[in-house]
Every structure is written in structure tokens, then in C-alpha cells.
N, C-alpha and C positions, 0 to 999 in steps of 0.2 A: 833741770828736770823740774818741768811745771807742773804745781800739786793741784788736783782737783778738788781735794778735801772729801770726796764721796767716799762713803763704805765704810771699813773696821781697821782701827789703827789701835794696835794691843801698847799699852803702857808696859812694859816688858820689865818682869823683874829681874833682876841681876844675881846670876847663879854665880856661886861661890864654891871654893873645897873645901875641905877642913881644917886647912891652914890659912883661910882668910884670903886666898886669891883668886881673880879671876877664873871660873871654869868657861873656858870658852868652846870647849868639845859638848857640854850639855848645852851652852847657849845656841851653837851650832844646828844641834839636835832640834831645838824648840824652834828655831826661825826655820828650817825647815818642813814642819809641822804647819807653820802658821802660812807660810807661801802655798803648800799643797793646797793649806783648805781656802785660798783666795781671799786673804787680807790684803787692806790696801797700802799699809806702809805701817813701820815700826816708831814707836818711842821710845827711848833712849834715856835712864838715869829721872826719870818723874819720881814721884811720891813712893809708888811702889816698887821704883827700880834704885831705892834707899839711897837717894840722889846727897844728900846729906853728909853720908858717909865716904862718898867716893872722892877721890881725889881727880886732879886735873890730868894727870896722865893715866888713870884709869879710864876717866870717860873719851881719851884719847884713843884707846887699846877699843873700845867697845865700839866707837862710832867705825874706825876703820875695817874692824873684822865684820861687823853688818855690812858694811858696804861692799866687802867684797862678797860675801855671801850672798847678798840679794841682787849684785850683779846688773845694777840698772833696773832691776825688773820693776821694784816697788819704792818710794824714799825713804832714806833714814832722818829722823828726827830727832834730837837732843833737847832735853829739856833744860833750860837757864832759871835756875832758883837761887837766888843769892842777897845777901844783906845789902852788900854796897852797891852802887849804881858802876862804880869802875868795873869791880870783879863782874860785874853780869855783863857788862861791853865785854871784857877782856875773853869771858865764856862764850858769847856770842860769837865775836870775832873767831875764835878756837874753833868752835863750829863750823864756821862755814871754811877756814882754812883745813879743816880737815876733810871736809867733804860732805858733809850734811847737808841736804837739802833744804831743811826747816828747821826753826826752832821754835820749843813749846815756852812761853814766857811768862812766870809768877810776878805775881807784886811784888816791893818788897818784902824779903824776908825778917821777922824778928822786930818786925817795927811797923806799927799800923799807920801807914801814909794817908795824909789827907787829900781831897780830891786833885790839887795842883801836885803836891807830891807825885800821886802815883802816874798822874799823865806825863808828868815831865818824865819819870822814871821809863816808861814803857816808849817815849818818845826818841829819850836818848840812845834806850839799847835798841830800839827796832833801825832807827835810821844810823847805828855803826856799822850795820850790815846789808847787805842787797838781796840775801835770800828770805822768803817768805816768814811769817811769823802768824802764830797761833796765840792768842792770849788764852789766860787761863783762869778763870772767875770759880773762885770756892771757898767763901766766907765761912763757911763752918769748920773748915780745917786751918785759914791761913786769915781770918780775920777781916778781910778786905774784899769786896765785893765789887766787880768791873761793871760800873751800871751803864743806862743809857747814856747819859751824860757824858760820861767817860766816853763810850765808842763815839759819841759825836764830837768830841774832841780831837779824836784819834784818828778822823775819819778820811784827813789830810795826808795820812802813813799811807803808801801806795803797799808798801809789804806787810802793814797788819790785814791779813786775810781772813782770818778766824778766831772762834772763840770756842773754849770749852766750858761749857755750860755745866758748874758742877755747885750752884745755889741749892739745888733740890727744889727747885718751884719749877714745875712742869711750865707754868704761864710765862716765865722767862724769855723761852723760845718764841711766842709767840710774839711778845712785845718786841723783843729785837727786829723780827722780820717785819712787824707792819711798821716801824721805824724807819729803817735803815734797807727794807727790801732782801735784795739778794748780796749788797754789799759787805757784808760778812757770812761767812761759813758759819752754821751753829753746828758742833758734834756735842751729843750728851756725853758728859763725863759720869753718870754713875751708873753703874752695872741694874742696879732695881729701877730706873727708870727709863731702860731702854727703849721698849713698846713705845709708851707715851709719847715719848722726847720725838722720835721719828714720825710718829702719826702727826703731830703738831709743826714739823715740820725741818727737824732736824737732819743734816744730812749724811751724819756719821756719827759715829759712836768711839769714843777713847775706853777702850776697855779694861779692866782687871782679870776677870776669869777667862778671859778669851786665851788667857797666857797658857792654861792649863786644857779649856774646850774650843779650840779656835774652829772646829767645822762648826759645831753648834751655834757659835754666834755669829758667824758668815751667813748661817741659812737663817736665822732668826732675822739679821740685819734684811734679805732680800725678800724673808716673805712679807715684813711689813712693806716695803717698798713696792711691791708687785701685787699688792693688795688683798694677799692670802690670809687675810687678818684670824680667820678661825684657826688655822694652823698653828700662827705666828703665836697666838695665845696660848695654846697647847703647848707649844715646845718651853714657851716662855713660864709656864706654871712648872713643868718640870725643873727648871733650871734655878728658879728664884730661891730656894733653899742655900743655894750655893751664892748666888748672886748678892746674897745678904751679906756674905763677907767681904764684899768691897766698901762698904759702910761701917765697918767695924775698926776701932783703934790698934788692932793688930791684925789688919788686911794682909801685910807681908808677910808676917810668917802663917797665916791661914791658906794665903794663895800658893804660898811656895810648898806648904804640905801636900794641897790638893794636887798640885803639879807631880809633885813625885808619886801620888797614888796612882798617875797615868803615863809617868816614866817620860816625864818631858822637864823635868826639872831637880835641883838638890832643894835640901832643908836647909843651909845653912845659912844664917843671916849675919848681919855686922852688929856687933855688941856697939850700944849698949842693947839693942834686941835680942831675945834668945828665942830661943826655937819650944814653942808649947810645949806642956806638959800635963799629964794627969788628966781631971777628967774635961779640962778644957781641949786637950790635944782628944780626946775620945770623941767628943763632940763633934769636932770636925770631921774626924774620921767616920762616924757615924753617918753624918749628912752628905759624904761623898760615896760611902760604899752605897747607901739606899737610893742615890742618884744613879749610881753605874748600874746597880741592878735593875735599873729602867731605863735606861740609856736607849734614846731613840734611833732607830736604826733609818737609815736615807737610802733611796733608790741610786741616787747618783751624787 
């Protein structure tokens, strides 16, 4: 399946049962809601999906189950985030073997690799598979920025096709487009910057709150792309208090708690994470409750 990279790609949370096993029934319900809303692809096992706590076997289950649910209608991507190059290669090759249509690839985990090491890592992993690759640049959380010079050094690797831009610097979208044209597809990777980065030329969104609000996220994407800026701004202002959960250290717990409020998820997280309690929990519930009280109603 060729990937256009345009549109909304939820970074799916991983649904667990109380006994810490995968909850495929709830995952399936969420995937149904995502597809009904018109999302354009699924990303499994990312940061929001608690990647570092998932076994290879669990990732295989998630990929194969999601492929069955989506039935070829949209691409399924697996995140690859590993500390050792050989493990990243193994995971990328597993993803391809399991049927994933692409991977999202982070720089080495746990070690701040320099320019040459980072480029070599990306080249080695991408060249080990034939499926498309989306690089993930998030220097805030992972300390390594995928720079313009890195992208130039990687330009001859044909299956490196896109970049999830999460530096929180909106001008990076323009810098990438100015230097490379359409060589790399740029997707916004920070919920709170969705409108700004789409306006500046990002072709898609890798979202977090879309896990709970797929219809609103897809509507926002199309409003911006169709030039309905007034409507987009209005929708975005409603959405922003919840979108800000995406840039908090406990984004996993916050977004999972939000999914529960709209009956699209479970609150169970994998240790060392723990569900939020007390005033912190009430803060999230109040934010979601206030948003739901004014939830937009769309004609179609």
C-alpha cells in the first residue's frame, strides 16, 4: 500500500485490561471510531502507546489485529524506538514481516548520538526494509533534533519519505519546505500547533487527543486545508484546553483518562506509570467535562 502521508494519523494509545494484558476489544472499538471519522492511518506503539513497555510479541499482536480491523482501507504504521541499532533493525524488519505498511523511526534511545551516528542509524534501519519510513524529530523529549543537514544527508534513501515535526518550532515546517520542496512530507507532531503548522504547509497531523476526539480532529484538518480558517480557529479554541494534555509529561495518563470519558478507551497504564489521582485527576476531568458541555455539533 502506497502512503500519501496526507491527513490525520492517530498515535494510538495501547489499551490494557486490569490484569495488564492487551485489551483488543476496546482497541477495536477505538479503531472503528477512528475510521468512521475518516482518519488516514494508524500509528501503533509510539510514545503515547507506551512503546518502551511493550514486548515484541505484544507489538506483533497489535499490528496484526489492527491490520485485520482496518482491512486495507488505511495504512497501519509501527513505531520503532530502540537504543541499539541491531534492535531497531530487528523491530523494523518485524514490522514489515507482520504486514505494517510503514514505520515511524526515532533516533537512538537513551544515548545522545552525534550527527554522524544519528544519520548512520537512520540509514541502517531504513535500508533494512522496503516499506516507507517517517522520521520523528522531538528534541524536547528525546534530546536529538533531526536537522536540515541530517535530512540532506538522508535524501538519497528513497523510503525515508516523511518527518513528524515535534520540535515545537513552527518555523521548521517552512525551513524544511524551503530547502527540500516536497522531497519530505512534513506532519505536525504537536497537538497544540496543529493549525499553525498546517497553515505553513504541513500535510498531515500525528495526533494524541484524536484518540478521544477523532471526528473533531479530522474536521479541524479539513477546515484548515479547505481555507475555512474562521471555522478552524473557532474549533481549535474549543479544543485547545484538551490539546495541551499532549505536551505534558503525563500525556499517556491524561489522554487515556480522556478516552474513558468518551467511552473509547481504558485508563489502565503499564508500570512505572500509574493512573492519576486526587487534584491532578480532577483537573483533567474538569477540563474534559467543560469541553464536552460545549462540544461542537457538525451537520455531517
